[in-house]
C-alpha positions as CSV (number, residue, x, y, z in Angstrom):
1,X,11.2,-31.7,1.3
2,X,10.6,-35.2,2.2
3,X,7.5,-37.5,2.5
4,X,8.1,-39.6,5.6
5,X,8.3,-42.7,3.5
6,X,11.6,-44.4,4.6
7,X,13.3,-46.3,1.7
8,X,16.6,-47.3,3.5
9,X,17.9,-48.0,6.9
10,X,21.5,-47.0,7.5
11,X,23.8,-47.6,10.5
12,X,25.8,-45.1,12.4
13,X,29.4,-46.1,11.6
14,X,31.2,-43.3,13.5
15,X,30.4,-40.3,15.7
16,X,33.3,-37.8,15.9
17,X,32.0,-34.7,17.6
18,X,29.8,-32.9,15.1
19,X,30.5,-35.2,12.3
20,X,28.5,-38.4,11.8
21,X,29.4,-41.2,9.4
22,X,26.5,-43.4,8.2
23,X,26.8,-46.6,6.3
24,X,24.1,-47.6,3.8
25,X,23.4,-49.6,0.7
26,X,23.1,-46.6,-1.6
27,X,25.5,-46.4,-4.6
28,X,28.4,-44.1,-3.4
29,X,28.3,-42.0,-6.6
30,X,24.7,-41.2,-6.0
31,X,25.5,-39.4,-2.7
32,X,26.7,-36.0,-3.8
33,X,28.2,-33.5,-1.3
34,X,25.8,-30.7,-0.7
35,X,22.7,-32.9,-1.2
36,X,20.2,-33.4,1.6
37,X,19.4,-36.7,3.4
38,X,16.7,-37.1,6.1
39,X,18.3,-39.1,8.9
40,X,15.6,-40.2,11.3
41,X,13.6,-37.3,9.8
42,X,16.3,-34.6,10.4
43,X,17.4,-32.9,7.2
44,X,21.2,-33.1,7.1
45,X,23.7,-32.1,4.4
46,X,26.0,-34.7,2.9
47,X,29.6,-33.4,3.2
48,X,31.4,-36.5,1.9
49,X,30.7,-40.0,0.6
50,X,32.8,-43.0,-0.3
51,X,32.5,-46.7,-1.0
52,X,31.8,-48.9,2.0
53,X,31.1,-52.5,2.7
54,X,28.0,-53.3,0.7
55,X,27.3,-49.7,-0.4
56,X,28.4,-46.3,0.8
57,X,29.4,-44.4,3.9
58,X,28.4,-40.8,3.9
59,X,29.3,-38.0,6.3
60,X,27.2,-35.2,7.7
61,X,27.9,-32.4,10.1
62,X,25.5,-31.6,12.9
63,X,25.2,-28.2,14.4
64,X,24.6,-27.4,18.1
65,X,21.1,-26.2,17.2
66,X,20.3,-29.6,15.6
67,X,21.7,-31.5,18.6
68,X,19.6,-29.3,21.0
69,X,16.4,-30.2,19.2
70,X,17.0,-33.8,18.3
71,X,18.3,-37.0,19.8
72,X,21.3,-37.1,17.4
73,X,23.7,-36.2,20.3
74,X,22.8,-39.5,22.1
75,X,23.3,-41.7,19.0
76,X,25.8,-44.6,19.5
77,X,27.8,-46.3,16.9
78,X,25.8,-49.2,15.5
79,X,22.4,-47.4,15.8
80,X,20.0,-48.0,12.9
81,X,18.8,-44.9,11.2
82,X,15.8,-44.3,9.0
83,X,17.0,-42.6,5.7
84,X,15.1,-40.8,3.1
85,X,16.3,-38.9,0.1
86,X,14.6,-35.6,-0.7
87,X,11.7,-35.3,-3.1
88,X,12.2,-34.6,-6.8
89,X,9.6,-32.9,-8.9
90,X,7.3,-35.6,-10.3
91,X,8.0,-38.0,-7.4
92,X,5.0,-39.8,-5.8
93,X,3.9,-38.1,-2.5
94,X,3.1,-41.2,-0.5
95,X,3.2,-39.8,3.0
96,X,2.9,-36.1,3.8
97,X,5.2,-33.1,3.2
98,X,8.0,-33.2,5.7
99,X,10.5,-30.4,5.9
100,X,13.2,-32.2,7.9
101,X,13.3,-29.4,10.4
102,X,12.7,-31.0,13.8
103,X,10.4,-29.2,16.3
104,X,11.0,-31.3,19.4
105,X,11.4,-34.7,21.0
106,X,8.5,-37.0,22.0
107,X,8.8,-39.6,24.7
108,X,7.3,-43.1,24.1
109,X,5.2,-43.9,27.1
110,X,3.6,-47.1,25.9
111,X,3.7,-49.8,23.3
112,X,1.0,-52.5,22.9
113,X,0.0,-55.0,20.2
114,X,-3.1,-54.0,18.2
115,X,-3.8,-56.9,15.9
116,X,-0.7,-57.2,13.7
117,X,0.2,-53.5,14.3
118,X,1.9,-51.9,17.2
119,X,0.1,-49.1,19.0
120,X,2.4,-46.5,20.6
121,X,1.5,-43.8,23.1
122,X,3.7,-40.8,23.2
123,X,4.1,-37.6,25.2
124,X,4.9,-34.4,23.4
125,X,6.5,-31.3,24.9
126,X,3.8,-28.9,26.2
127,X,4.8,-26.2,23.7
128,X,4.0,-28.5,20.7
129,X,0.9,-30.2,22.0
130,X,-1.4,-27.6,20.4
131,X,-0.1,-28.6,16.9
132,X,-1.0,-32.3,17.3
133,X,-4.5,-33.2,16.0
134,X,-6.4,-36.4,15.9
135,X,-6.3,-37.9,12.3
136,X,-3.5,-35.4,11.4
137,X,-0.1,-36.4,10.2
138,X,3.1,-36.4,12.1
139,X,6.6,-37.5,11.3
140,X,8.3,-39.5,14.1
141,X,11.9,-40.7,13.5
142,X,11.2,-39.5,9.9
143,X,8.3,-41.8,9.4
144,X,4.9,-40.4,8.3
145,X,2.2,-41.6,10.7
146,X,-1.4,-40.8,11.4
147,X,-2.3,-39.5,14.8
148,X,-5.1,-41.7,16.3
149,X,-6.1,-39.7,19.3
150,X,-4.9,-36.8,21.5
151,X,-5.3,-36.2,25.2
152,X,-3.5,-33.2,26.4
153,X,0.2,-33.8,25.8
154,X,-0.4,-37.5,25.1
155,X,-1.1,-38.9,21.6
156,X,-1.3,-42.3,20.0
157,X,-0.2,-43.8,16.6
158,X,-0.5,-47.2,15.1
159,X,2.5,-48.6,13.2
160,X,1.5,-51.2,10.7
161,X,3.5,-54.4,10.1
162,X,5.1,-53.2,6.9
163,X,6.4,-50.0,8.6
164,X,7.6,-52.1,11.6
165,X,9.6,-54.3,9.2
166,X,11.0,-51.6,7.0
167,X,11.9,-48.9,9.5
168,X,13.6,-48.6,12.9
169,X,10.2,-48.6,14.6
170,X,10.5,-52.3,15.4
171,X,13.4,-51.3,17.7
172,X,11.3,-48.7,19.6
173,X,10.2,-49.4,23.2
174,X,9.9,-46.8,25.9
175,X,12.5,-44.1,25.3
176,X,13.1,-40.5,24.3
177,X,14.2,-39.9,20.8
C-alpha cells in the first residue's frame, strides 16, 4: 500500500523489453530485491539494485498486463518517474490509501493557471467514470489528488505549487499517460 505522496523522482535509465532500469538517489542497499516500489503509481517489484551515479539504479520487470493498463510501454529513456516506497506500519498517511494497481489511463484535455496552482482537466475511460466523484481522492501518476468537479467522463484537479515542484506534474501538458 502507498499514500500517493511522492518522495523521490527517478529517471528511466534503460528500457529493455519487459525490464526497466530506474536511476534514483536512494541508498542502493535500501532497495531490496522483492520489495515494492510505486513507479508513477504502478506497484512494481524490485528485481535488482546496484550503485549508480549519485545513488542507485534498480530494475523492475513489467508484465504484459501492466503494459496494457498503463503508459509504461511508451516510456522513453530519460523520462522522469514519480517514486514512492510502500507504507510501513506506523507511517503517516498523508495522502490516501493507494494500492498501486492501475485501473486505466486518463487523457489530459486541458491545463490552465489557477492562481499559483495548475488546474488540469482530464478525461477518463467511460468504464471508470462512475467511480470518480467530486471531492473524492484519485491517484494520477502516483500522486494523491482531490477531484474538484466531474462532468460525465471529464473531471478536474488542481495541482498546488509544492506538488508541481516535487513531482513530474510540472512536465504534464496535454497527453495520455
